[in-house]
Steps between C-alpha positions, in 0.01 A plus 500: 500500500229348287152537627570752771727798531647502846670813625721383784607823668810455704412795727865578527602144578756293316266208435562364157218456257403145414656342198306604191419221258427581138134485408563250224598246761136473603382387153433130456450197723870413535613839640196493728588145611854625570357782712273248678807288574683802646204592718419148624855360529525553881160336547602205281806451720295530819241248381731278296382186682139565397611592147690171468189315618296684236753401237482136614121495481514666156748239378282219637190648333692539174624140516145373559375722216755344262456142627122497454501559122796265460312214670204585278736462201595152628132420546427595137793289382360201689149555366584579136807283435482240771836636618435489870766567762234425761139381501259751350294538823818575692608762244153656497495516880858634502415782257192594703693499829782708355259764369336505845840533670583784262181683600561445873869605482414809299241601760743432785764707324252782445412515871861472614614760247224731621619466862861561395403803292300652785788439744748668264265793443460547875878500538529752214237727656681497834833570326343795317343629820831484688676662204253791497539548875878526457490758219614860560256788509586587137342173390194551718449845347510341155253236616253766604543696178458202267257301720738209470355330807160455335668387179702241689184355651352458151831375361530232768141389440568483127820302554325270748210430262734427211721262698207338679321416175793419276819399687399139565328430165791652305753280682304181435431604139869562432619170651220295346554665161868404499407141596233477231731624225773257607255208498364598158851513355568158648182345355547639148757764419299633204178560694699618802700746288179638350339563840826650632523739204139607539557554873801723434303709247213528748733623778674750269163640393366511855813679623466755220139566598588538866792727416258727316260480796776597741599792277139622480464466877825694546386792286257755645476334842346811654170460312332291769635704793394824328144373473505397867639838611232688307226279645640554851511876433134492401400312815718699743412834338128432448407790728709754306389360165137547601567844646676633188285298255801357312358152439552532124873576542560194717288282273722606208815424704371154589387426143845590365675277756256212445550516121880498543465187715269341242754552222780363718297188587417446134867504409571272792238233441403515134570198272697585187343376176837459333767408750611240750157467662352316204817298448506387862135393488567308177813330644305395810256318270782351292660345808193277509437466126861481376591159650177352357573630147862389516399161639245445223755604236760262643245220519411549133865507391595157366859523616419600857369271769299673772352307787122553523514586870753782447267769367237475779777499759672801345164678482455448875849634566429799274172578678681506834774713342247753366327521838830563679603761245175685564566492874857623453377769260247632754781533752716693253207728420448581870873561549500751213293737717744498794760739356400815689415315820843334518669828408338680792574216742866499392512878546395459863746215561794674332461842662780545759406432859607685811804339665427256780519665840729361774351395832506776761745480791540701818779696333257619231240639742470882502635680806180705538205618291641833382444547128741709291483591132843604380549661158212307346459546128289327237458537128292333232686530170586868457249616761630573851241447774710536815837666536720484811211470745597487869273437796532355849196362678521418869330192639135578575502826302204585277599672173291626211666509156329733256570663168365542147415204279817356351718618789576140592284420803395155381850435366635584846261250657610234250864566585437478874308173454773370264252457216758689295874546532625862511716642223704683765517500879356249741241433769639434848307317772644490848840620380537235226433531125171341396679281244701338780186338641335194347187633332251298714666628819504860378136496388390352835559848646258665257132511412335694217152638440433667165208693355365178351475196726529173315263240639599144418235257378490331839311533829517819707685296763768406245514853358592642840740212567688578176705743709702215651530121512300250711299769677270370780136600461509678836761740362296552182193588705696736728645685202150537353372632832777755524419645157125487575421243233400210726132589539464563126646155426281332762189642332584314180323163449823300528696741716875469465451212254320724249672473164618812323334529159163356607167680508504493881797740517471868421775686684523876472832663414545597864438142612747374242763736642422378851551144379837606358591653837399176675721310259786738580434476874541122486863561400569727799720708268775734613425726200159555341508650148175668391458603136203735448296264713224759563467622141168323436339573839248761603590745778313318778639158412848647463490665843382180669761292321779739596392490865512121503823487301690720744356315799562149370847573361622712791875452527528386137700707254256635241602633160192642329511603133215743457361821351241527777543796738288327767731200497812719508365687802493174697864417432805603706682637198428585137760462224433660163657348189581721204487341157832366376738705716638514853279780637327383816295687758389364832288628785362355822126541575412643839554237771171431677699372798673834554366685805331842453764670715776367283587212731547144379332172588655343812711189446365159604672318787510131583652239727522123467586227749468124480128488586354828378545797266364853541458767231395864557387607154395852389153486342617601154482310172872553441567285809350183349841407358645511852218272613600239240865529608400443864305184409811375317708561813246297702548211260880530523471477882272195458200661664292393200557216252641605166190371318282735709682820398281562196179452700604718796619769259167506319298502827699785653516692173122490464420583863758777530384648167144499637611677816695760301217558249205512741617511858718814495369855487652713226525795734674308775871454535649176381371220721688187598402138456649258751542145369612206713576152362539219754593139435344246738495125519183467294522790260564865424316794658479843338388804699425834331427815705428852377319812620299561184124497440337214695377207296437133567609291196339185644160670469563684174298386196685320219680742274349612172814424304363672190474836681785753504726464803377822664136387471534159664364419843772566757691183571292299256780388271728440798238268650449331165872438475555406866233231482694339217835482680462518878339250733378736775426874503401714798453876530453746785508878542623636831664821620461654154695224322401224259646157576480214251634155593547235231630145542617248245563144608821338377514124447 
């Protein structure tokens, strides 16, 4: 493709490449106008009413532009030959009014055409945006490689500027030019034929010049981008350049690129001494001078009778014609530079989109949250990345996937998240193939945190809310509290409204990962996919983040792609991938919940009636999933409203995690936490009892949410969280047991 070599990797998919147009098609105004028509045709249909109004105003302006000189011709006839079709004052006033009407209509058309152009450009931008959002991952990879997104922004600006400045004037110039030539031919066929011939020669010459301009613009398009890349390299790598003292090398690189751009611009903008440039300038002068010379010659010919008012009138028509040709020529010149821009826009539009997904139904819901990978294989060209990979992950299980670089860990994540389609095998969720689910429904079960967290150019509030749609601020704040980011955000000058990319925001890599976890938490995912998410963190930050991750996402299936032994040690199971074959090894890290004497953690018990529910929960982290299941049962029995499930889950999860982390002695046997939920007329009451270390959360200081979990004040985060959700909190310690009573009023 001219101007930019795009390498659209299919990543094993069957997406067809966009239709390739020959480079010669981009040379010259007419092929570029054809491309502009293809790009803007949907917008012209959408805004056809406004376009018709533009055309009407252009026709009216053209009619007034023709009528003014014609009335002036009648005025001259009345003044010079006493051949008056109306009184001279009336004709003089009529000519003046018509020229004024022409100026007003042209201005009205300009403003209306500008509004229409901007409306069509907005529609085009939205169509491009939707098109990009519907492209497969193969296209998005190509976008990143070729920086097509940045190019599109410049291309749209270039297209907008060209249309904004030239669309309206070119339309009026074309219509008025046709009217002027017709009127000239009607007044005197000889003078009219001369002006028409000169106009044709002018247009042929102008088109030849613009064809050469388009060809020069088409050749060596990378000159400007090369200079920009080198300049960006110099700015981004200034530290290394200074360290290694290589200023002279980069100066030479920049000088070479700048000289290549200079030569290209010379070829693009220079005026040929012998060529159409001089001819066109001469013809533009002859459009004014030619009618005068021919008129004088006819007047001096004894056999020809020429009315004295004809030559001045024709001269006026010719002056208007020359002015309109200049306006039309400027538009053609601007269009000659749109070849590459239109080519790239058409590439985006033409690239195949993902098929539209059907709306989900109850029949398409997964039976459970078990994830199975059956015979998964993937290849890129001749290179096999995965081959017959099988794995079953139970709901709530935490698995580490490790292996050498190139073994296919990231590819596996892409296949699970349906960013790619497998060459062989399938992903099964809840007993059904992933492809059987509408993509939005399937992805609603997943969240992803990678080694690099992308922060959108928006507020921190919106960045966290990107995890779902229409997220209330209370949920955003709770998610930030859970990942210990709330206090950091509150210390910023504008808090949650602080914009990413401003000088007020300087998040560390660990804080960026916490923001990504908050974004994932908003989704309440069934499966959390982590891809080397601790690779850029120091040991202390990594340990704190892992503690919070396992506490916040207790009960969530976690698939962690990692090389980190510390991360693997925190998982339930480790799966090793061998490069390109089926060899797999798996082991289970020691279970911290296993008793020293070889016994196992006791099972939780519960009972539920119509007014209350009781849960006897072992004080072990592995039991947090059972806690969430019990809260769901309470909702099913209508002890709590469905819209309160998320809040009760988060309250109990935080408080029980605090009790497990700080209230239980490591040397003691597994303790029990007794939880009672009662539904009264005015609200819901939660009672938590345990025999752990005494603490009063109503008196505890606010939590230092930047400290590691094991260094926080006991009960501090629980209190911080409880104050956000519950209306009343009381605590007492009696007979060696802690008792915490929480109430939440229900409207």
